[in-house]
C-alpha positions as CSV (number, residue, x, y, z in Angstrom):
1,M,-225.3,-95.2,93.0
2,T,-221.8,-93.5,94.2
3,M,-218.7,-95.4,92.3
4,R,-216.0,-96.3,94.8
5,K,-212.1,-96.3,94.5
6,A,-210.1,-98.8,95.8
7,G,-206.3,-97.6,96.8
8,E,-203.4,-97.8,99.3
9,L,-202.3,-95.2,102.3
10,I,-199.1,-93.2,101.2
11,Q,-198.8,-90.9,103.2
12,W,-200.5,-91.0,107.2
13,N,-199.7,-88.1,110.0
14,N,-201.4,-90.0,112.8
15,K,-201.1,-87.2,115.4
16,S,-203.0,-84.7,113.4
17,G,-205.0,-87.4,111.4
18,Y,-204.3,-86.1,107.8
19,G,-203.1,-88.6,104.9
20,F,-203.1,-89.4,101.1
21,V,-204.5,-92.3,99.5
22,R,-203.5,-93.4,96.0
23,D,-205.6,-95.5,93.3
24,D,-204.7,-97.7,90.7
25,T,-204.4,-95.1,88.3
26,G,-201.6,-93.2,90.7
27,R,-204.0,-90.4,91.4
28,D,-203.4,-89.3,94.9
29,Y,-206.6,-88.0,97.4
30,Y,-206.6,-86.4,100.6
31,V,-208.6,-88.0,103.7
32,H,-208.9,-86.9,106.8
33,I,-209.7,-89.3,109.9
34,S,-213.3,-88.2,110.1
35,K,-214.2,-90.2,106.6
36,V,-212.8,-93.1,108.2
37,T,-214.5,-96.1,109.4
38,P,-215.4,-95.0,113.0
39,G,-212.6,-96.5,115.3
40,A,-210.3,-97.8,112.6
41,R,-206.6,-95.7,112.7
42,P,-204.6,-95.6,109.5
43,R,-201.5,-96.8,108.9
44,I,-199.1,-96.5,106.1
45,G,-199.3,-99.3,103.4
46,D,-203.3,-100.0,104.5
47,T,-205.9,-100.8,101.4
48,M,-208.9,-98.6,101.6
49,S,-212.0,-98.4,99.3
50,F,-213.4,-94.6,99.3
51,A,-215.8,-92.7,97.6
52,T,-214.8,-89.2,96.2
53,G,-215.2,-86.3,96.8
54,T,-214.0,-82.4,96.8
55,G,-212.3,-80.6,99.6
56,R,-211.2,-77.5,100.8
57,K,-209.7,-75.7,97.5
58,G,-211.5,-78.0,95.3
59,R,-208.8,-80.5,96.1
60,P,-209.6,-84.1,95.1
61,S,-210.9,-86.3,98.6
62,A,-211.4,-89.0,99.9
63,I,-214.5,-89.7,102.2
64,D,-216.6,-92.7,103.3
65,V,-213.1,-94.4,103.8
66,I,-213.2,-98.3,104.8
67,I,-209.7,-100.4,105.6
68,T,-209.9,-103.6,103.5
69,A,-206.5,-104.5,104.5
70,T,-204.7,-103.6,107.2
71,T,-200.3,-103.5,107.2
72,P,-199.2,-105.1,110.5
73,A,-197.6,-103.0,113.1
74,P,-193.5,-103.8,113.3
75,S,-193.1,-105.1,116.8
76,P,-191.6,-102.5,119.3
77,S,-188.3,-104.2,119.0
78,L,-187.6,-103.7,115.7
79,R,-188.8,-100.5,115.4
80,D,-186.7,-99.2,117.7
81,V,-183.7,-100.4,115.7
82,R,-184.0,-100.0,112.7
83,Q,-187.0,-97.1,112.4
84,G,-187.6,-93.8,112.5
85,S,-190.3,-91.4,111.9
86,G,-192.7,-92.7,108.8
87,G,-190.6,-95.7,109.0
88,V,-187.4,-94.6,107.3
89,S,-184.5,-96.2,108.6
90,R,-182.4,-94.1,110.6
91,F,-179.3,-94.7,109.3
92,K,-180.5,-93.6,105.8
93,L,-181.7,-90.7,107.4
94,G,-177.9,-90.2,108.8
95,L,-176.2,-90.5,105.7
96,R,-178.4,-87.8,104.4
97,T,-176.9,-85.2,107.3
98,A,-173.6,-87.1,106.9
99,A,-173.5,-86.0,102.8
100,A,-174.7,-82.4,103.5
101,T,-171.9,-82.1,106.7
102,L,-169.2,-83.4,103.4
103,M,-170.5,-80.8,101.1
104,T,-170.2,-78.2,103.6
105,L,-166.7,-79.2,104.4
106,L,-165.6,-79.2,101.0
107,I,-166.6,-75.8,100.1
108,L,-165.0,-74.7,103.1
109,W,-161.5,-76.3,102.0
110,A,-161.9,-75.0,98.6
111,I,-162.3,-71.3,99.2
112,A,-159.3,-71.6,102.4
113,G,-157.2,-72.9,99.5
114,D,-158.1,-70.4,97.0
115,R,-159.6,-72.7,94.7
116,A,-162.6,-71.5,94.9
117,P,-164.5,-68.1,95.3
118,V,-166.2,-67.1,98.2
119,W,-169.7,-66.0,96.2
120,L,-169.8,-70.1,95.8
121,G,-170.2,-70.9,99.3
122,L,-173.1,-67.9,99.5
123,L,-174.6,-69.5,97.2
124,Y,-174.9,-72.4,98.2
125,A,-176.4,-71.2,101.2
126,G,-178.3,-68.9,99.8
127,M,-179.9,-72.0,97.7
128,G,-179.7,-74.3,100.2
129,A,-181.8,-72.1,102.3
130,A,-184.6,-71.6,99.4
131,S,-184.3,-75.8,99.1
132,A,-185.2,-76.2,102.7
133,L,-187.9,-73.9,102.8
134,L,-189.9,-75.4,99.8
135,Y,-189.2,-78.9,101.3
136,R,-190.8,-77.3,104.8
137,F,-193.9,-76.1,102.8
138,D,-194.7,-79.2,101.1
139,K,-194.7,-80.8,104.0
140,L,-196.6,-77.9,105.6
141,Y,-199.5,-78.3,102.7
142,A,-199.3,-82.6,102.7
143,L,-200.7,-82.1,106.1
144,T,-203.7,-79.7,105.6
145,G,-204.5,-80.9,102.1
146,K,-203.3,-78.0,100.2
147,Y,-201.3,-78.2,96.8
148,R,-198.2,-79.3,96.6
149,V,-194.8,-78.1,95.7
150,S,-193.9,-79.7,92.6
151,E,-191.5,-82.9,92.8
152,T,-189.6,-81.4,89.7
153,N,-189.2,-77.8,91.4
154,L,-187.3,-79.5,94.6
155,H,-185.2,-81.2,92.2
156,V,-184.5,-78.1,90.4
157,V,-183.7,-76.0,93.2
158,D,-181.8,-79.4,94.5
159,L,-179.7,-79.0,91.7
160,C,-178.8,-75.5,91.8
161,F,-176.9,-75.0,94.5
162,G,-179.5,-76.2,96.7
163,I,-178.9,-79.7,97.7
164,I,-177.3,-79.0,101.2
165,G,-180.4,-77.5,102.5
166,G,-182.3,-80.1,100.9
167,L,-180.8,-83.1,102.6
168,A,-180.8,-81.3,105.7
169,A,-184.4,-80.6,105.1
170,Q,-185.2,-84.0,104.4
171,E,-183.8,-85.2,107.6
172,V,-185.4,-82.5,109.9
173,Y,-188.6,-83.0,108.8
174,R,-188.7,-86.6,107.7
175,H,-190.2,-85.6,104.4
176,K,-189.6,-87.1,100.8
177,T,-187.7,-89.9,102.0
178,V,-189.4,-93.1,101.1
179,K,-190.4,-92.9,97.1
180,P,-187.5,-94.7,95.5
181,R,-187.5,-92.5,92.2
182,F,-187.5,-88.9,94.1
183,V,-184.6,-90.7,96.5
184,A,-182.7,-92.1,93.6
185,M,-182.5,-88.6,91.9
186,T,-181.7,-86.7,94.9
187,W,-178.8,-89.1,95.4
188,T,-177.8,-88.8,92.2
189,I,-177.7,-84.6,92.7
190,A,-176.1,-85.0,95.8
191,L,-172.9,-87.1,94.5
192,V,-172.7,-84.7,91.1
193,H,-172.4,-82.0,93.6
194,T,-170.1,-84.0,96.1
195,L,-168.1,-85.0,93.0
196,G,-167.9,-81.7,91.6
197,L,-166.7,-79.8,95.1
198,A,-164.1,-82.8,95.7
199,A,-162.6,-81.5,92.4
200,L,-162.6,-78.2,93.4
201,A,-161.2,-78.8,96.9
202,F,-158.7,-81.3,96.0
203,G,-157.7,-78.9,93.0
204,W,-158.0,-81.4,90.4
205,L,-159.8,-78.6,88.4
206,G,-156.9,-76.3,88.3
207,A,-156.0,-77.4,84.9
208,L,-159.1,-76.1,83.7
209,L,-160.3,-74.0,86.0
210,P,-158.2,-70.5,86.9
211,T,-157.2,-69.7,90.5
212,F,-159.2,-67.5,92.8
213,G,-157.1,-65.5,94.7
């Protein structure tokens, strides 16, 4: 007899019919709508009972999926006001754009005031583009059931001057905006860079760093 597992649906693309269910041990399994009880439409937060199998490229997958407890759908009025794609607050998503814009302005201000070299702006632009691409690839991998870009790698690239592109990608792709630990680390990195850039732009580091002219 095949042993079944219980888990919670943590990610779901309703249009494409793909998602991930996480069992009690924290392991994620790829799930496709074709493996879910006919007539059922999963929602993030649903509790599921499932058997395990091997999907494409050997990826662990959930099969014979039964939804044992559903998450109530939010009322249209609340969803329109409070939620965006994926159930994330539009206000929170707007903060990502604001933070990325603020850092960009601080870089330009620092360069214009000869308090930072031009290559610093180019470094942020290049690493930001790299970070945005990684988020894009991770989003696509999540939807197609392929192996994911590790969260550690995403954080490392963001820390190494890619944070502006990382924040922009999170908002554009509605990706990595829910998991509390990941979100907290992202904002910590953003705060560090914002404070550093503010110190450059306002000349607070003038006593420690040479003037670039």
